[in-house]
N, C-alpha and C positions, 0 to 999 in steps of 0.2 A: 631378659635371659638370652637375647640375641647376641651371638658372639661378634665382636667387631675389633678392629685394630686401629688405634689412633695413627695418624701419619707419622708422628715421631717414633712410635713403637715400630711401625713398618720399616722405617728407614734403618732401624737397628738390625733388622733381620734381612734386609734387602739382598745382601750378597748370597744368602743361603736359599733364596727362593728362585725357582726356575722360571715362573711366569711373573714378569715384572711390569709389563706394559700397561700402565694405567690401573694397576691392581689396587694401589692404596686408595685412589679416588673412588673406585667401585665399592670397596668395603666401607669406606668412610661414609658413603651415602646412606648406608643401611643402619647407621647408629641409632636413629630414632624411629625406624619403621617397625612394622609388626610381622615381618616375615618369620616363618618358623625357623628354628635353629638348623633344620636339615634341608632348607630350601635349595633347589637346584640353581638359584640365582647367585648363590655364594660360590665363587671359584674354589675348586678343590685343589689345595696346595698345602705346603708345609705350614704356612701361617694359619690357614683354616684349621688344620688338624691340631695345631698347638693351642689355638683359641678354644676348641672343643675340649681338649684335655684339661686346660686350666679351668674351664667352666665346670666340668664334672668335679674336679678337685675342690673348687671353692664351694660348690653346693654341698659336697660331702662334709667339708669342714664346718660349714654353716649349720648343718643338721646336727653334727657332733656338739657344737656349741649350744644349740637350742636344747638338746637332750640334757647336757650337763647343767645348764641353768635351771631347767625345770625340775631337776632332781636335787638341787642344792639351795634353791630360793625358798627358805622357810618363812612364809608370810601369813599363814592362817593361825587361828587360835590354837594354842598348845604347840606352836612351832611346827605345824603340819605343812607339808608341801601343798602348793596350790593345785587343785584338781583340774587337770587340763586334758583335753582329748582332741584328736585330729581325725577327720573322716577323709578317706582318699580311695583311689582305685579306679575311678571312672574316667578320668581325664586321659584322652588318647593323643593329645598334642605332644609333640616331642619334648617340649619343655616340662609339661606336667608329668610325663612318664619319667623324665630324668629326676625330678624331685621325689616322686613316689618311690623310685628305685633307691634313692639315697636314704629315705626314711626307713625303708625295710632293711637295707644293708647295715645301717648304723644300729638298728634294733638287734640284728643278729650278732653283730660284733660285741655288743655290750659296752658298759661304761668304764673308762679309765684303764689303768694297767692290769687290773684284776678282772676286767671284762664282766662286770656285774650286770645282771638284768635290770633294765631301767623300769622304775615304777610308773613314771609319767614321761611323756604324754601317753594317755590311753589311746592306742591306735585302733581305728575301726575301718576295716576294708569293706567298701561298698560293692556288693555283688549286683551285676546288672546283665540281663539277657543281651547277647550280641556284643558285649563289651569285654567281659573277662571270665565267663563261666566255662567255656568249652575250647578245646584245641582249635586254633584258627581265629579265635577272637583276638582283636588287637592288643588287649592287655592280659591275655591268658598267661603270658610269661611272668607278669607281675603277681598274678594270683598264685602261681607256683612258688614264687619267692615269698609271698605272704605266708603260705603254708609252712615253709621252712622256718620262718620267724616264729610262727605260732608254736611249732613243735619244740623250738629251743627256748623261746622267751615268753611264752603265753600270749603275747600280743602279736598281731592284731586280733581283735574280735571281728565278727562279720555281721554286716547288716544287709538284708535283702531289699534292694530298692524296689523290686517288682512285687513285694508283699501286697496282698489284697487290701490290707488296711491302709496302704498308701495310694489307693486308687485316686486319680486326679492329679498326680504329679506331672510336671511338664518335663518331658525328656530333653528339651532344649534349655532347661534352666536348672543347673545343679543345685541351686538354693532350695529346690523343692524335693530333692532326692531324699529317701528315707535315711536318716542318720541317727546316731545316739549321742547323748551328752554324757560322757563318762561311760561306765560299763553297762548301766542298765536303766537309763532314763530315756524313754522314747517321746520325742515331741510330736504328738499326733496333729491332726488338722486343728488349726487355730480358730476357735469359736469367735475370736475378736479380730479376725482378718479384716483389714481395711477394704472398702469397696473397690473392686477392680484388681485386687491382688489375690494370688493363689493361696488358699488357706493351708496348703501343704508346705508353704515356705518354712524352712527350718533356721536359716541364718538369722542371727540377732535375737534368738530366743533361747531361754535356758530354764533351769529349774529354780524357782523362787524359794520354795521351802518344802521340806518333807516332815512327815510324822511317821514314826515306826511303831507298829503294834507287835508286842511280844506274844506270839501265839502259844508257846508252852505254858505261860502263866495263865492265860485265859482257859486253857484246857484243864489245868489243875483246879482253877476256881469252879469250873463246871463239874468236875468229879466231886469236889467238896460239897457243892450245892445238892448234887444228887444224893450224897451219903447222908446228909442231915434231914432228908425228907423221908425218913424211915416210917413215919406215921401213916404214910399212904400205903394202902394194901399192895401186896406183891403183885406185880404185873401191871400196876397202874402208875408206878413210879416214873417220873420223867426220865427219858433217856439222856445220858450225858452228852451225846452228840447234839441233840436238840437244844439242850441248855447252852452248850458251847456256841452253836450258831446264833442263838439269841444274844449272848454276850458279845460275840464278834460283830453282829449287826449294830449293837449299841456303841461298841468301841469305834467302829468306822464312822458313825455319826459324830462321836466325840472328836475324832481326829479331824473331821471336816470343819467343825467349829473352831478347833485350835488353829487350823490352817488359815481360816478366814480372819481370825483375830491377828495372827502374825502378818498376813498379807496386808491388811489395812494399816497396821502399825508401820510396816516397811514403807508403804505408799505415802505415809504422812511425812516422811523425811524429805528434806530439800535436796535438789539435784546436786548441791555442793557437797553432799556427803559422799558422792562418788563422781567428783567433778570430771575426771579424765574420761570416764565411761560415757557420760552423757554429752560432753562437749564433742567427743569424737564419733558419736553415732554408733557405738558398739551394740547398743540395744535397739531392737526394731521398734519403730513407730514413735520415738520420743518427740513430744510437742511441748516446748517450754511453757506455753500458756496454760497447759492442762496439768502440769506437774508430772512426776515420774510414773504415776499410775498409767499414763498413756503408753509407756513402754512395758511396764511389768505385767500388764494384763495379757500380754502375748505369751508370757512364760507359763510354766506348769506348777500346779500345786498338787503334791503327790502323797498318797497314803501307802506306806511301805509295810513290810512284814519281815519277821525273823523267826527262824526255827520251825519251819513247816514240818520237817522230818520228825523232830521230837514231839511236836504237837500230835501228830498222827500216832506215834508210839503210845502216847498217854491214852488216846481215845479208842484206838482199835488194835493196838498191840503190834503194829508193823508200820513201815513208812511207805512212801509212794513208789517204791520199786516193786511192790506187790499189788495185785489187783484191788484188794479191799482198801488199802491205803490210797491208791490212785483214785478210786471212786469218791472218797471223801475229799481228797485234795482238789479234785475238779469242782466239787460243790463249794468248797471254800473260796477258790479262785473266781468262780462265777459270781459269788456274792460281792467280792471286791470289785470285779469288772462292772457288774450291774449298778451298784450304788455310785461308783465314781462317774459312770456315764450319766446317771441321774443328776448328780451334783453339778456336772459340767453344764447341763441344760438349765437347771434351776438357778444356779448362781451366775451363769454366763461367764465362767472362768474355766481355764483349762485344767480341770481335775484329771488325775490319772493314777494308775497303779504303779507302784515303785518296787522293783525287785532289789531291796535295800542292799547297798554295798556296806555292810555293817562290820567291817574288819575289827573295829574297836568295840562296838556294841555287843558283838558275839561273846566277848569275855565279861564285860560289865553286867550284861543281863544274866549270864550264868552265875556270876558271883552272888547277885541278889536272889536269884532263884534258889540256890543252895542254902542261903541263910534262912529262907522261909520253909523250904520243902525237903532239904537234905539231899542225899545222893540216891538217885533212882536209876536202876539199871537201864541202859540204852537211852536215857533221857538226860541225866545230869552226872554221869560217871566219867565225863571228860571235862576239860577246862573251858570249853566253849560250846555254844550252840551252833548248829549248822546254819550257815549264812542263807538268808532268804528262802527260796524254794529249791535250793540245791539238793542233789543227791549227796548224802553224807560221804565225806572224802575217804572214809575207811572201807567203803563198799567195794567189793571186787566186781567190777562191771565194765563192759566195753564202752569206749567213748561214744559210739553210735547209740547205744541204749541210753546212756546218760543224756545225750542231746535230745532224744525223743521224749524221755520222761520229763525233763525240765521244760521242754517246749509246750 
């Protein structure tokens, strides 16, 4: 990223440069060094300014090309775009700031002549104390630019590097900063971290496989089981919420077994099934003599969820924007958290809770739900379930309240 001018290039501009004595040799010496792009050792002159301008322009065009490719390369099942994400915002080097600025500016501009909002990459701006949170921090200007992008293009999302759950990260090692893969997968501490390495390392790790639990369906099953137990005297009948929590407990265990089966099947594949990935070390910890499990064990196995808001409507008649709904929501999420923490220890694999990005499943699950239960007000009277633990999109609510509720 260091700007330099070849001697032949310099000669072309020699007549237009005021400072010529030995200038080409001075710049030429810096071709392969690691001086920052704004080092005072570079003579300030027309050639330097031109090199800086061309560097900025080339970075901008490179980012435009990357955004274009990632939004047109349909390589997944069903011709889906590859799910890609980029974490940025903490690099204070001039080169890193230049790249981050380009990523945000291209996001704001949008794609093509119609300036469409880019779907990928999913941008994640990493917030860090002393780096970009407050006026005077070296990257506060980039944070302000990120907010402009979020307001116009939804991206970037934000990750709190100083989150208490990321305790133990190395401030001098960006690989350990809290980051997310996609919109809502957090790679926590690696239970299989190699001796001598920081378990908070995030690079080279990813989500291996998810399973999603459809919460409204479980809630309807709980209501049905409650209704058919009419033989029990009034006041002794099991509460639908208790029945639901039992069903959810069992479903989470079923999901764990499904994940283990899928994980073991994936690990049985030869490295040649993803030759480029393993040859080039894109997965952390790969050891050819141990097979691909040596790398995949550092990834996450996640249990996701869909339709929390509708589930609460079925069970208590309101969603988590109201106190009664929030109380049950916390109970549900605590069960997910507690069991996944247990699985992580028992199975010695990185189990976690997944706030499912179910853009397609929201519709598929609703279709099947309607076929079985019909249209229920505030539950199945729309064409989709609410994604994950989100506040329903039709709720009139401030962004700040929405963030507090979903957190």
